[in-house]
N, CA, C and O of each residue as an XYZ file, in Angstrom:
720
protein
N      80.544    105.196    116.368
C      80.865    105.871    115.127
C      81.897    105.089    114.322
O      82.080    105.340    113.131
N      82.568    104.147    114.968
C      83.596    103.377    114.285
C      83.060    102.646    113.068
O      83.681    102.697    112.007
N      81.916    101.961    113.187
C      81.387    101.155    112.099
C      80.685    101.994    111.031
O      80.458    101.516    109.919
N      80.347    103.217    111.355
C      79.554    104.032    110.450
C      80.303    104.404    109.176
O      79.697    104.469    108.106
N      81.598    104.648    109.268
C      82.377    105.107    108.121
C      83.430    104.086    107.685
O      84.411    104.465    107.045
N      83.260    102.833    108.005
C      84.289    101.839    107.721
C      84.506    101.622    106.225
O      85.598    101.213    105.832
N      83.517    101.876    105.381
C      83.662    101.705    103.941
C      84.412    102.831    103.261
O      84.685    102.751    102.063
N      84.752    103.879    103.998
C      85.428    105.021    103.381
C      86.838    104.672    102.912
O      87.295    105.203    101.899
N      87.524    103.803    103.618
C      88.863    103.379    103.196
C      88.763    102.589    101.896
O      89.559    102.789    100.979
N      87.800    101.709    101.821
C      87.586    100.917    100.601
C      87.249    101.817     99.423
O      87.815    101.666     98.340
N      86.335    102.746     99.630
C      85.946    103.680     98.580
C      87.114    104.551     98.147
O      87.316    104.768     96.953
N      87.881    105.047     99.099
C      89.003    105.919     98.776
C      90.065    105.228     97.944
O      90.552    105.794     96.965
N      90.430    104.015     98.320
C      91.460    103.307     97.557
C      90.944    102.836     96.198
O      91.710    102.768     95.237
N      89.645    102.507     96.110
C      89.081    102.145     94.808
C      89.093    103.350     93.868
O      89.430    103.216     92.691
N      88.730    104.516     94.378
C      88.775    105.734     93.554
C      90.213    106.116     93.222
O      90.483    106.621     92.132
N      91.138    105.880     94.152
C      92.557    106.138     93.864
C      93.055    105.226     92.757
O      93.829    105.658     91.904
N      92.624    103.976     92.758
C      92.987    103.058     91.686
C      92.587    103.642     90.334
O      93.396    103.690     89.408
N      91.350    104.079     90.228
C      90.864    104.614     88.958
C      91.547    105.929     88.587
O      91.893    106.144     87.425
N      91.739    106.803     89.566
C      92.384    108.095     89.297
C      93.833    107.911     88.849
O      94.264    108.518     87.869
N      94.576    107.084     89.558
C      95.981    106.873     89.199
C      96.105    106.152     87.862
O      97.013    106.440     87.082
N      95.210    105.231     87.600
C      95.248    104.521     86.326
C      95.037    105.500     85.174
O      95.791    105.494     84.200
N      94.017    106.334     85.289
C      93.733    107.303     84.224
C      94.859    108.324     84.054
O      95.208    108.688     82.931
N      95.420    108.781     85.162
C      96.406    109.861     85.064
C      97.796    109.387     84.653
O      98.612    110.206     84.231
N      98.095    108.084     84.762
C      99.424    107.605     84.367
C      99.453    106.932     82.992
O     100.531    106.638     82.476
N      98.306    106.691     82.405
C      98.283    106.080     81.076
C      98.983    106.919     80.000
O      99.671    106.345     79.155
N      98.840    108.247     79.992
C      99.544    109.011     78.942
C     101.070    108.910     79.029
O     101.750    109.032     78.010
N     101.616    108.690     80.221
C     103.067    108.633     80.382
C     103.676    107.374     79.774
O     104.864    107.352     79.450
N     102.877    106.338     79.621
C     103.381    105.101     79.009
C     102.873    104.953     77.584
O     102.987    103.884     76.982
N     102.315    106.026     77.050
C     101.828    106.109     75.666
C     100.730    105.101     75.351
O     100.670    104.583     74.236
N      99.867    104.818     76.312
C      98.735    103.948     76.039
C      97.607    104.733     75.391
O      96.758    104.161     74.707
N      97.600    106.029     75.603
C      96.796    106.940     74.802
C      97.503    108.282     74.814
O      98.226    108.589     75.762
N      97.306    109.098     73.765
C      98.067    110.342     73.668
C      97.676    111.342     74.752
O      96.534    111.382     75.208
N      98.653    112.140     75.147
C      98.447    113.133     76.186
C      97.373    114.145     75.797
O      96.682    114.678     76.665
N      97.229    114.412     74.505
C      96.223    115.359     74.048
C      94.816    114.813     74.280
O      93.874    115.594     74.416
N      94.653    113.498     74.327
C      93.352    112.879     74.547
C      92.950    112.866     76.014
O      91.842    112.448     76.350
N      93.835    113.318     76.883
C      93.542    113.315     78.320
C      92.366    114.231     78.654
O      91.698    114.039     79.670
N      92.113    115.221     77.805
C      91.009    116.132     78.085
C      89.663    115.399     78.110
O      88.731    115.853     78.774
N      89.549    114.288     77.405
C      88.311    113.511     77.434
C      88.105    112.842     78.789
O      86.971    112.546     79.168
N      89.182    112.603     79.516
C      89.096    111.953     80.823
C      88.954    112.945     81.974
O      88.810    112.530     83.124
N      88.990    114.236     81.691
C      88.961    115.249     82.751
C      87.716    115.152     83.638
O      87.850    115.230     84.859
N      86.502    114.984     83.075
C      85.346    114.862     83.985
C      85.463    113.671     84.939
O      85.088    113.776     86.107
N      85.978    112.545     84.453
C      86.165    111.388     85.336
C      87.211    111.662     86.409
O      87.036    111.278     87.565
N      88.292    112.324     86.027
C      89.339    112.663     86.994
C      88.783    113.575     88.081
O      89.103    113.409     89.257
N      87.961    114.527     87.695
C      87.365    115.431     88.687
C      86.406    114.681     89.615
O      86.400    114.912     90.824
N      85.601    113.786     89.048
C      84.668    113.010     89.875
C      85.423    112.112     90.843
O      85.070    112.036     92.020
N      86.467    111.424     90.357
C      87.249    110.559     91.238
C      87.981    111.366     92.308
O      88.106    110.911     93.445
N      88.463    112.554     91.960
C      89.158    113.401     92.942
C      88.217    113.855     94.042
O      88.585    113.842     95.216
N      87.017    114.253     93.680
C      86.030    114.654     94.688
C      85.638    113.451     95.547
O      85.477    113.586     96.760
N      85.485    112.285     94.934
C      85.160    111.067     95.678
C      86.262    110.735     96.680
O      85.984    110.341     97.813
N      87.509    110.896     96.256
C      88.644    110.640     97.155
C      88.635    111.626     98.320
O      88.883    111.237     99.461
N      88.354    112.892     98.042
C      88.304    113.888     99.116
C      87.169    113.592    100.095
O      87.344    113.743    101.304
N      86.022    113.177     99.595
C      84.903    112.816    100.482
C      85.283    111.614    101.338
O      84.983    111.577    102.532
N      85.945    110.630    100.724
C      86.414    109.476    101.497
C      87.416    109.922    102.564
O      87.452    109.357    103.657
N      88.229    110.934    102.249
C      89.172    111.464    103.228
C      88.484    112.101    104.416
O      88.932    111.958    105.554
N      87.398    112.804    104.153
C      86.642    113.405    105.258
C      86.046    112.314    106.142
O      86.098    112.415    107.368
N      85.482    111.275    105.533
C      84.912    110.184    106.315
C      86.000    109.405    107.054
O      85.769    108.945    108.172
N      87.175    109.249    106.455
C      88.285    108.562    107.131
C      88.739    109.326    108.365
O      89.193    108.732    109.343
N      88.614    110.627    108.312
C      88.983    111.443    109.471
C      88.133    111.070    110.680
O      88.627    111.071    111.807
N      86.865    110.754    110.455
C      85.974    110.372    111.547
C      86.061    108.893    111.883
O      85.519    108.460    112.900
N      86.726    108.117    111.056
C      86.840    106.673    111.259
C      88.122    106.278    111.985
O      88.339    105.091    112.227
N      88.938    107.191    112.323
C      90.229    106.944    112.968
C      91.270    106.407    112.016
O      92.197    105.720    112.447
N      91.148    106.695    110.750
C      92.169    106.334    109.761
C      92.852    107.630    109.336
O      92.666    108.098    108.213
N      93.637    108.200    110.234
C      94.199    109.539    110.006
C      95.182    109.576    108.843
O      95.191    110.541    108.080
N      96.010    108.546    108.692
C      96.954    108.522    107.570
C      96.204    108.461    106.253
O      96.560    109.150    105.297
N      95.172    107.642    106.201
C      94.359    107.561    104.988
C      93.625    108.864    104.732
O      93.466    109.270    103.581
N      93.177    109.522    105.791
C      92.485    110.805    105.622
C      93.411    111.840    104.986
O      93.008    112.555    104.069
N      94.641    111.919    105.466
C      95.603    112.860    104.886
C      95.892    112.493    103.432
O      95.926    113.365    102.563
N      96.098    111.216    103.172
C      96.379    110.757    101.816
C      95.238    111.098    100.875
O      95.469    111.635     99.791
N      94.010    110.794    101.275
C      92.862    111.032    100.399
C      92.602    112.516    100.187
O      92.348    112.945     99.062
N      92.663    113.300    101.254
C      92.422    114.736    101.095
C      93.500    115.382    100.228
O      93.203    116.227     99.384
N      94.740    114.985    100.440
C      95.846    115.576     99.682
C      95.791    115.174     98.206
O      95.901    116.029     97.329
N      95.621    113.879     97.928
C      95.590    113.433     96.535
C      94.301    113.852     95.833
O      94.298    114.064     94.620
N      93.218    113.971     96.577
C      91.988    114.487     95.990
C      92.151    115.929     95.542
O      91.714    116.307     94.455
N      92.787    116.734     96.393
C      93.034    118.136     96.030
C      94.025    118.241     94.874
O      93.840    119.059     93.973
N      95.072    117.421     94.891
C      96.063    117.462     93.811
C      95.451    117.017     92.486
O      95.712    117.627     91.450
N      94.648    115.969     92.510
C      94.008    115.495     91.287
C      93.009    116.497     90.734
O      92.952    116.718     89.524
N      92.220    117.106     91.615
C      91.227    118.078     91.161
C      91.892    119.331     90.610
O      91.458    119.870     89.591
N      92.945    119.798     91.280
C      93.615    121.013     90.783
C      94.329    120.743     89.465
O      94.374    121.611     88.593
N      94.887    119.544     89.315
C      95.516    119.209     88.033
C      94.506    119.145     86.905
O      94.782    119.603     85.797
N      93.335    118.580     87.178
C      92.281    118.522     86.160
C      91.720    119.906     85.874
O      91.372    120.225     84.737
N      91.637    120.716     86.906
C      91.109    122.072     86.722
C      92.003    122.909     85.816
O      91.522    123.785     85.098
N      93.303    122.637     85.849
C      94.211    123.352     84.947
C      93.885    123.048     83.487
O      93.955    123.931     82.632
N      93.531    121.804     83.209
C      93.152    121.439     81.841
C      91.861    122.127     81.417
O      91.679    122.443     80.242
N      90.964    122.360     82.376
C      89.694    123.005     82.060
C      89.885    124.509     81.852
O      89.365    125.075     80.891
N      90.621    125.146     82.742
C      90.778    126.598     82.674
C      91.723    127.009     81.551
O      91.461    127.981     80.843
N      92.819    126.274     81.386
C      93.823    126.589     80.361
C      93.984    125.403     79.409
O      94.983    124.689     79.488
N      93.038    125.181     78.525
C      93.129    123.984     77.674
C      94.295    123.995     76.689
O      94.751    122.928     76.276
N      94.780    125.152     76.308
C      95.865    125.232     75.327
C      97.217    125.535     75.960
O      98.149    125.922     75.255
N      97.341    125.370     77.241
C      98.597    125.622     77.938
C      99.646    124.608     77.497
O      99.366    123.411     77.421
N     100.834    125.081     77.211
C     101.903    124.187     76.742
C     102.260    123.134     77.779
O     102.642    122.021     77.417
N     102.145    123.461     79.057
C     102.479    122.513     80.122
C     101.505    121.340     80.182
O     101.795    120.335     80.832
N     100.363    121.448     79.521
C      99.412    120.331     79.523
C      99.903    119.156     78.689
O      99.520    118.014     78.941
N     100.745    119.424     77.702
C     101.207    118.355     76.812
C     102.719    118.187     76.799
O     103.220    117.291     76.119
N     103.453    119.000     77.510
C     104.916    118.921     77.511
C     105.421    119.092     78.944
O     104.736    119.694     79.771
N     106.614    118.570     79.248
C     107.157    118.728     80.598
C     107.358    120.198     80.952
O     107.709    121.012     80.098
N     107.131    120.524     82.222
C     107.336    121.894     82.687
C     107.977    121.879     84.060
O     107.819    120.930     84.827
N     108.699    122.940     84.354
C     109.411    123.059     85.619
C     108.444    123.093     86.811
O     108.720    122.494     87.851
N     107.318    123.788     86.660
C     106.352    123.900     87.747
C     105.755    122.535     88.079
O     105.567    122.208     89.251
N     105.457    121.739     87.054
C     104.941    120.393     87.304
C     105.968    119.527     88.010
O     105.612    118.658     88.806
N     107.236    119.758     87.723
C     108.292    119.020     88.411
C     108.293    119.302     89.902
O     108.398    118.382     90.714
N     108.176    120.562     90.260
C     108.140    120.915     91.680
C     106.854    120.422     92.335
O     106.868    120.003     93.493
N     105.768    120.470     91.617
C     104.505    119.953     92.148
C     104.615    118.458     92.421
O     104.188    117.989     93.476
N     105.182    117.709     91.485
C     105.372    116.268     91.688
C     106.339    116.004     92.833
O     106.140    115.072     93.612
N     107.384    116.816     92.938
C     108.367    116.618     93.995
C     107.747    116.826     95.378
O     107.938    115.998     96.269
N     107.009    117.920     95.565
C     106.431    118.189     96.880
C     105.302    117.216     97.215
O     105.112    116.862     98.379
N     104.556    116.787     96.204
C     103.560    115.745     96.438
C     104.259    114.453     96.850
O     103.786    113.740     97.735
N     105.380    114.154     96.208
C     106.161    112.979     96.568
C     106.707    113.042     97.977
O     106.784    112.016     98.654
N     107.090    114.231     98.439
C     107.580    114.372     99.813
C     106.473    114.029    100.808
O     106.725    113.343    101.799
N     105.266    114.492    100.558
C     104.144    114.160    101.437
C     103.889    112.657    101.426
O     103.660    112.057    102.476
N     103.928    112.049    100.245
C     103.710    110.600    100.136
C     104.836    109.848    100.851
O     104.584    108.822    101.482
N     106.071    110.344    100.760
C     107.190    109.722    101.476
C     106.933    109.723    102.982
O     107.147    108.708    103.645
N     106.481    110.839    103.524
C     106.190    110.906    104.960
C     105.038    109.977    105.340
O     105.060    109.364    106.407
N     104.037    109.873    104.474
C     102.935    108.949    104.753
C     103.406    107.502    104.680
O     102.941    106.656    105.445
N     104.334    107.211    103.759
C     104.885    105.863    103.669
C     105.658    105.529    104.950
O     105.530    104.430    105.489
N     106.451    106.474    105.424
C     107.204    106.241    106.658
C     106.274    106.067    107.856
O     106.566    105.291    108.766
N     105.152    106.791    107.853
C     104.202    106.681    108.958
C     103.411    105.380    108.925
O     102.834    104.986    109.939
N     103.375    104.712    107.785
C     102.552    103.504    107.666
C     103.389    102.240    107.599
O     102.980    101.262    106.973
N     104.533    102.242    108.221
C     105.433    101.085    108.133
C     104.895     99.830    108.799
O     105.339     98.733    108.460
N     103.972     99.944    109.719
C     103.474     98.758    110.421
C     102.045     98.422    110.014
O     101.276     97.877    110.806
N     101.695     98.754    108.768
C     100.342     98.470    108.299
C     100.380     97.361    107.255
O     101.375     96.651    107.113
N      99.298     97.234    106.543
C      99.139     96.234    105.496
C     100.248     96.376    104.441
O     100.559     97.497    104.039
N     100.850     95.271    103.985
C     101.912     95.357    102.970
C     101.449     95.980    101.651
O     102.229     96.663    100.987
N     100.182     95.753    101.261
C      99.672     96.389    100.043
C      99.750     97.906    100.165
O     100.128     98.598     99.220
N      99.390     98.407    101.331
C      99.413     99.860    101.551
C     100.848    100.379    101.522
O     101.114    101.435    100.948
N     101.767     99.648    102.132
C     103.169    100.066    102.128
C     103.730    100.096    100.713
O     104.372    101.071    100.323
N     103.495     99.043     99.943
C     104.010     98.990     98.571
C     103.325    100.022     97.681
O     103.946    100.582     96.778
N     102.044    100.270     97.939
C     101.333    101.307     97.197
C     101.993    102.662     97.419
O     102.303    103.369     96.460
N     102.207    103.024     98.673
C     102.805    104.336     98.972
C     104.236    104.428     98.442
O     104.644    105.480     97.950
N     105.000    103.338     98.537
C     106.362    103.338     98.022
C     106.377    103.524     96.508
O     107.135    104.344     95.990
N     105.552    102.773     95.803
C     105.539    102.905     94.339
C     104.995    104.256     93.904
O     105.454    104.804     92.902
N     104.034    104.805     94.627
C     103.525    106.137     94.290
C     104.594    107.194     94.530
O     104.739    108.123     93.736
N     105.340    107.057     95.619
C     106.418    108.007     95.894
C     107.485    107.943     94.793
O     107.938    108.979     94.307
N     107.880    106.747     94.408
C     108.879    106.608     93.346
C     108.347    107.124     92.008
O     109.097    107.723     91.236
N     107.070    106.900     91.728
C     106.470    107.404     90.492
C     106.478    108.930     90.470
O     106.785    109.538     89.444
N     106.146    109.541     91.587
C     106.142    111.009     91.643
C     107.551    111.575     91.525
O     107.754    112.616     90.901
N     108.519    110.897     92.121
C     109.906    111.342     91.994
C     110.379    111.228     90.545
O     111.075    112.113     90.048
N     110.004    110.145     89.867
C     110.356    109.996     88.444
C     109.661    111.060     87.600
O     110.245    111.566     86.642
N     108.423    111.403     87.943
C     107.713    112.461     87.211
C     108.381    113.822     87.422
O     108.434    114.645     86.508
N     108.883    114.044     88.624
C     109.596    115.297     88.880
C     110.850    115.376     88.009
O     111.120    116.418     87.412
N     111.611    114.295     87.930
C     112.810    114.282     87.083
C     112.436    114.459     85.622
O     113.130    115.155     84.880
N     111.337    113.830     85.202
C     110.863    113.991     83.820
C     110.579    115.452     83.505
O     110.985    115.961     82.460
N     109.886    116.116     84.404
C     109.520    117.507     84.157
C     110.711    118.455     84.261
O     110.760    119.460     83.551
N     111.654    118.157     85.120
C     112.805    119.046     85.254
C     113.774    118.915     84.084
O     114.287    119.917     83.586
N     114.023    117.692     83.648
C     115.075    117.457     82.656
C     114.559    116.976     81.305
O     115.360    116.676     80.420
N     113.251    116.896     81.126
C     112.620    116.418     79.878
C     113.168    115.050     79.466
O     113.378    114.787     78.282
N     113.390    114.205     80.435
C     113.913    112.863     80.193
C     112.749    111.900     80.035
O     112.051    111.598     81.002
N     112.542    111.422     78.826
C     111.388    110.577     78.557
C     111.530    109.169     79.147
O     110.523    108.494     79.364
N     112.738    108.722     79.406
C     112.896    107.411     80.029
C     112.298    107.433     81.437
O     111.706    106.446     81.875
N     112.450    108.556     82.149
C     111.854    108.676     83.472
C     110.338    108.803     83.388
O     109.635    108.440     84.332
N     109.821    109.318     82.259
C     108.364    109.365     82.072
C     107.810    107.948     81.986
O     106.769    107.654     82.573
N     108.499    107.064     81.255
C     108.056    105.672     81.174
C     108.179    104.979     82.531
O     107.272    104.262     82.953
N     109.291    105.195     83.202
C     109.489    104.575     84.513
C     108.423    105.051     85.490
O     107.797    104.245     86.179
N     108.219    106.366     85.546
C     107.206    106.922     86.435
C     105.802    106.498     86.049
O     104.958    106.264     86.914
N     105.549    106.397     84.749
C     104.236    105.957     84.296
C     103.930    104.537     84.724
O     102.844    104.257     85.232
N     104.890    103.633     84.520
C     104.663    102.245     84.921
C     104.630    102.089     86.438
O     103.878    101.262     86.954
N     105.435    102.873     87.161
C     105.353    102.839     88.622
C     104.003    103.374     89.095
O     103.444    102.874     90.072
N     103.479    104.389     88.406
C     102.155    104.906     88.739
C     101.062    103.886     88.464
O     100.107    103.772     89.233
N     101.199    103.140     87.361
C     100.231    102.073     87.079
C     100.332    100.960     88.122
O      99.316    100.402     88.538
N     101.563    100.636     88.546
C     101.744     99.664     89.622
C     101.095    100.163     90.909
O     100.443     99.395     91.616
N     101.273    101.452     91.215
C     100.637    102.025     92.405
C      99.120    101.938     92.294
O      98.439    101.680     93.287
N      98.589    102.151     91.098
C      97.143    102.046     90.902
C      96.662    100.629     91.185
O      95.658    100.436     91.871
N      97.377     99.639     90.658
C      96.991     98.245     90.887
C      97.082     97.900     92.373
O      96.213     97.207     92.904
N      98.125     98.377     93.043
C      98.265     98.110     94.476
C      97.154     98.788     95.278
O      96.684     98.233     96.271
N      96.731     99.981     94.856
C      95.602    100.639     95.524
C      94.340     99.821     95.336
O      93.543     99.686     96.264
N      94.152     99.273     94.148
C      92.997     98.414     93.913
C      93.051     97.142     94.749
O      92.031     96.709     95.287
N      94.231     96.542     94.861
C      94.372     95.342     95.686
C      94.130     95.643     97.163
O      93.514     94.850     97.875
N      94.618     96.790     97.609
C      94.387     97.162     99.010
C      92.904     97.424     99.248
O      92.365     97.056    100.292
N      92.248     98.057     98.286
C      90.806     98.280     98.402
C      90.073     96.949     98.486
O      89.162     96.787     99.298
N      90.466     96.003     97.652
C      89.834     94.680     97.688
C      90.126     93.956     98.995
O      89.274     93.227     99.505
N      91.325     94.152     99.540
C      91.661     93.465    100.789
C      90.867     94.006    101.973
O      90.713     93.314    102.980
N      90.362     95.231    101.865
C      89.538     95.761    102.952
C      88.097     95.269    102.858
O      87.342     95.352    103.826
N      87.720     94.755    101.686
C      86.354     94.251    101.496
C      86.267     92.777    101.843
O      85.311     92.331    102.477
N      87.274     92.024    101.421
C      87.248     90.575    101.620
C      87.324     90.244    103.112
O      88.079     90.879    103.848
N      86.562     89.273    103.554
C      86.607     88.920    104.979
C      87.938     88.281    105.335
O      88.508     87.521    104.553
N      88.416     88.596    106.507
C      89.680     88.012    106.956
C      89.429     86.599    107.467
O      88.346     86.284    107.960
N      90.440     85.760    107.342
C      90.323     84.379    107.827
C      90.341     84.397    109.355
O      91.217     84.999    109.976
N      89.380     83.741    109.926
C      89.313     83.655    111.369
C      89.629     82.224    111.779
O      89.131     81.260    111.199
N      90.449     82.123    112.769
C      90.853     80.792    113.206
C      89.711     80.133    113.987
O      88.973     80.777    114.733
N      89.608     78.836    113.778
C      88.574     78.087    114.510
C      89.051     77.866    115.942
O      90.110     77.281    116.169
N      88.280     78.328    116.883
C      88.710     78.243    118.282
C      88.251     76.987    118.944
O      88.534     76.771    120.122
Protein backbone atom coordinates (compact mmCIF):
# COMPACT_ATOMS: atom_id res chain seq x y z
CA UNK A 1 0.00 0.00 0.00
CA UNK A 2 3.02 2.26 0.38
CA UNK A 3 3.42 2.96 -3.35
CA UNK A 4 -0.30 3.26 -4.03
CA UNK A 5 -0.77 6.72 -2.50
CA UNK A 6 2.72 8.19 -2.90
CA UNK A 7 1.48 11.02 -5.17
CA UNK A 8 -0.85 12.35 -2.48
CA UNK A 9 1.91 14.43 -0.85
CA UNK A 10 2.78 15.98 -4.21
CA UNK A 11 -0.87 16.70 -4.98
CA UNK A 12 -1.52 18.14 -1.52
CA UNK A 13 1.38 20.57 -1.58
CA UNK A 14 0.62 21.61 -5.17
CA UNK A 15 -2.98 22.40 -4.19
CA UNK A 16 -1.71 24.18 -1.07
CA UNK A 17 0.50 26.33 -3.28
CA UNK A 18 -2.50 27.42 -5.33
CA UNK A 19 -4.81 27.86 -2.33
CA UNK A 20 -2.33 29.94 -0.33
CA UNK A 21 -1.42 32.01 -3.36
CA UNK A 22 -5.06 32.87 -4.06
CA UNK A 23 -5.95 33.55 -0.44
CA UNK A 24 -2.98 35.84 0.34
CA UNK A 25 -3.08 38.02 -2.78
CA UNK A 26 -5.74 40.41 -1.37
CA UNK A 27 -3.57 41.14 1.69
CA UNK A 28 -0.78 42.56 -0.46
CA UNK A 29 -3.25 44.49 -2.65
CA UNK A 30 -2.52 42.55 -5.82
CA UNK A 31 -6.25 42.45 -6.33
CA UNK A 32 -9.02 43.99 -4.23
CA UNK A 33 -10.56 42.01 -1.40
CA UNK A 34 -14.01 42.53 -2.92
CA UNK A 35 -12.87 40.62 -6.03
CA UNK A 36 -12.07 37.55 -3.94
CA UNK A 37 -15.60 36.28 -4.51
CA UNK A 38 -14.61 35.43 -8.10
CA UNK A 39 -11.95 33.07 -6.73
CA UNK A 40 -14.30 31.28 -4.31
CA UNK A 41 -15.07 28.29 -6.59
CA UNK A 42 -11.33 27.70 -7.09
CA UNK A 43 -10.67 28.00 -3.36
CA UNK A 44 -13.38 25.43 -2.66
CA UNK A 45 -12.02 23.04 -5.29
CA UNK A 46 -8.45 23.37 -3.98
CA UNK A 47 -9.65 22.90 -0.38
CA UNK A 48 -11.49 19.70 -1.26
CA UNK A 49 -8.44 18.49 -3.22
CA UNK A 50 -6.24 19.17 -0.19
CA UNK A 51 -8.62 17.24 2.08
CA UNK A 52 -8.66 14.28 -0.33
CA UNK A 53 -4.86 14.34 -0.41
CA UNK A 54 -4.97 14.34 3.40
CA UNK A 55 -7.08 11.20 3.44
CA UNK A 56 -4.68 9.47 1.06
CA UNK A 57 -1.67 10.67 3.11
CA UNK A 58 -3.21 9.00 6.13
CA UNK A 59 -2.89 5.65 4.34
CA UNK A 60 0.59 6.47 3.01
CA UNK A 61 2.22 6.88 6.43
CA UNK A 62 2.59 10.64 6.07
CA UNK A 63 0.70 11.45 9.27
CA UNK A 64 1.99 15.02 9.67
CA UNK A 65 1.02 15.80 6.09
CA UNK A 66 -2.36 14.15 6.62
CA UNK A 67 -3.10 16.41 9.59
CA UNK A 68 -1.86 19.47 7.70
CA UNK A 69 -3.93 18.73 4.60
CA UNK A 70 -7.12 17.80 6.44
CA UNK A 71 -6.88 20.83 8.72
CA UNK A 72 -6.04 23.39 6.02
CA UNK A 73 -8.57 21.85 3.64
CA UNK A 74 -11.30 22.28 6.24
CA UNK A 75 -10.14 25.81 7.11
CA UNK A 76 -10.00 26.87 3.46
CA UNK A 77 -13.39 25.38 2.64
CA UNK A 78 -15.09 26.92 5.68
CA UNK A 79 -13.56 30.31 4.92
CA UNK A 80 -14.81 30.14 1.33
CA UNK A 81 -18.20 28.93 2.49
CA UNK A 82 -18.58 32.07 4.59
CA UNK A 83 -18.25 34.15 1.43
CA UNK A 84 -20.94 32.04 -0.23
CA UNK A 85 -23.44 32.01 2.63
CA UNK A 86 -22.88 35.61 3.80
CA UNK A 87 -21.68 37.56 0.76
CA UNK A 88 -22.34 40.98 2.31
CA UNK A 89 -20.82 40.27 5.72
CA UNK A 90 -18.59 43.11 6.88
CA UNK A 91 -15.92 40.64 8.03
CA UNK A 92 -15.44 39.53 4.42
CA UNK A 93 -13.79 42.84 3.51
CA UNK A 94 -12.58 44.26 6.84
CA UNK A 95 -10.61 42.89 9.81
CA UNK A 96 -12.68 41.15 12.48
CA UNK A 97 -12.00 39.79 15.94
CA UNK A 98 -13.34 36.31 15.08
CA UNK A 99 -11.00 36.02 12.10
CA UNK A 100 -8.13 36.95 14.39
CA UNK A 101 -8.89 34.08 16.73
CA UNK A 102 -9.38 31.73 13.79
CA UNK A 103 -5.97 32.69 12.39
CA UNK A 104 -4.39 32.38 15.83
CA UNK A 105 -5.69 28.86 16.51
CA UNK A 106 -4.86 27.74 12.99
CA UNK A 107 -1.37 29.13 13.58
CA UNK A 108 -1.07 27.14 16.82
CA UNK A 109 -1.79 23.91 14.93
CA UNK A 110 0.74 24.87 12.24
CA UNK A 111 3.30 25.67 14.99
CA UNK A 112 2.88 22.17 16.44
CA UNK A 113 3.21 20.62 12.98
CA UNK A 114 6.35 22.68 12.38
CA UNK A 115 7.83 21.43 15.66
CA UNK A 116 6.91 17.85 14.73
CA UNK A 117 8.62 18.13 11.34
CA UNK A 118 12.02 19.37 12.47
CA UNK A 119 13.91 16.46 10.93
CA UNK A 120 12.28 16.54 7.50
CA UNK A 121 12.92 18.30 4.22
CA UNK A 122 14.06 21.95 4.66
CA UNK A 123 11.41 23.16 2.17
CA UNK A 124 8.74 21.65 4.40
CA UNK A 125 10.24 23.21 7.53
CA UNK A 126 10.48 26.68 5.98
CA UNK A 127 6.99 26.30 4.53
CA UNK A 128 5.47 25.53 7.93
CA UNK A 129 7.49 28.29 9.61
CA UNK A 130 6.46 30.94 7.10
CA UNK A 131 2.83 29.80 7.20
CA UNK A 132 2.85 29.97 10.99
CA UNK A 133 4.31 33.49 10.94
CA UNK A 134 1.82 34.55 8.24
CA UNK A 135 -1.11 33.30 10.32
CA UNK A 136 0.22 35.05 13.42
CA UNK A 137 0.54 38.31 11.45
CA UNK A 138 -3.03 37.83 10.16
CA UNK A 139 -4.24 37.38 13.72
CA UNK A 140 -2.59 40.66 14.75
CA UNK A 141 -4.07 42.35 11.67
CA UNK A 142 -7.56 41.23 12.59
CA UNK A 143 -7.26 42.06 16.27
CA UNK A 144 -5.72 45.52 15.95
CA UNK A 145 -6.62 46.54 12.35
CA UNK A 146 -2.92 47.08 11.68
CA UNK A 147 -2.43 47.14 7.94
CA UNK A 148 1.35 46.82 8.15
CA UNK A 149 0.84 43.33 9.60
CA UNK A 150 -1.57 42.58 6.73
CA UNK A 151 1.24 43.27 4.26
CA UNK A 152 3.75 41.28 6.30
CA UNK A 153 1.35 38.36 6.68
CA UNK A 154 0.36 38.57 3.03
CA UNK A 155 3.94 38.38 1.79
CA UNK A 156 4.78 35.64 4.29
CA UNK A 157 1.73 33.74 3.02
CA UNK A 158 2.93 34.16 -0.57
CA UNK A 159 6.37 32.93 0.52
CA UNK A 160 4.69 29.92 2.16
CA UNK A 161 2.82 29.28 -1.09
CA UNK A 162 6.05 29.32 -3.10
CA UNK A 163 7.73 27.01 -0.57
CA UNK A 164 4.77 24.61 -0.79
CA UNK A 165 5.18 24.60 -4.56
CA UNK A 166 8.92 23.95 -4.25
CA UNK A 167 8.31 21.12 -1.81
CA UNK A 168 5.72 19.65 -4.16
CA UNK A 169 8.24 19.82 -7.00
CA UNK A 170 10.94 18.25 -4.83
CA UNK A 171 8.72 15.22 -4.25
CA UNK A 172 8.32 14.75 -8.01
CA UNK A 173 11.91 15.23 -9.13
CA UNK A 174 14.06 12.12 -8.87
CA UNK A 175 16.67 12.16 -6.15
CA UNK A 176 20.33 11.88 -7.08
CA UNK A 177 21.58 8.38 -6.55
CA UNK A 178 25.22 7.76 -5.99
CA UNK A 179 27.03 5.51 -8.41
CA UNK A 180 28.05 2.41 -6.50
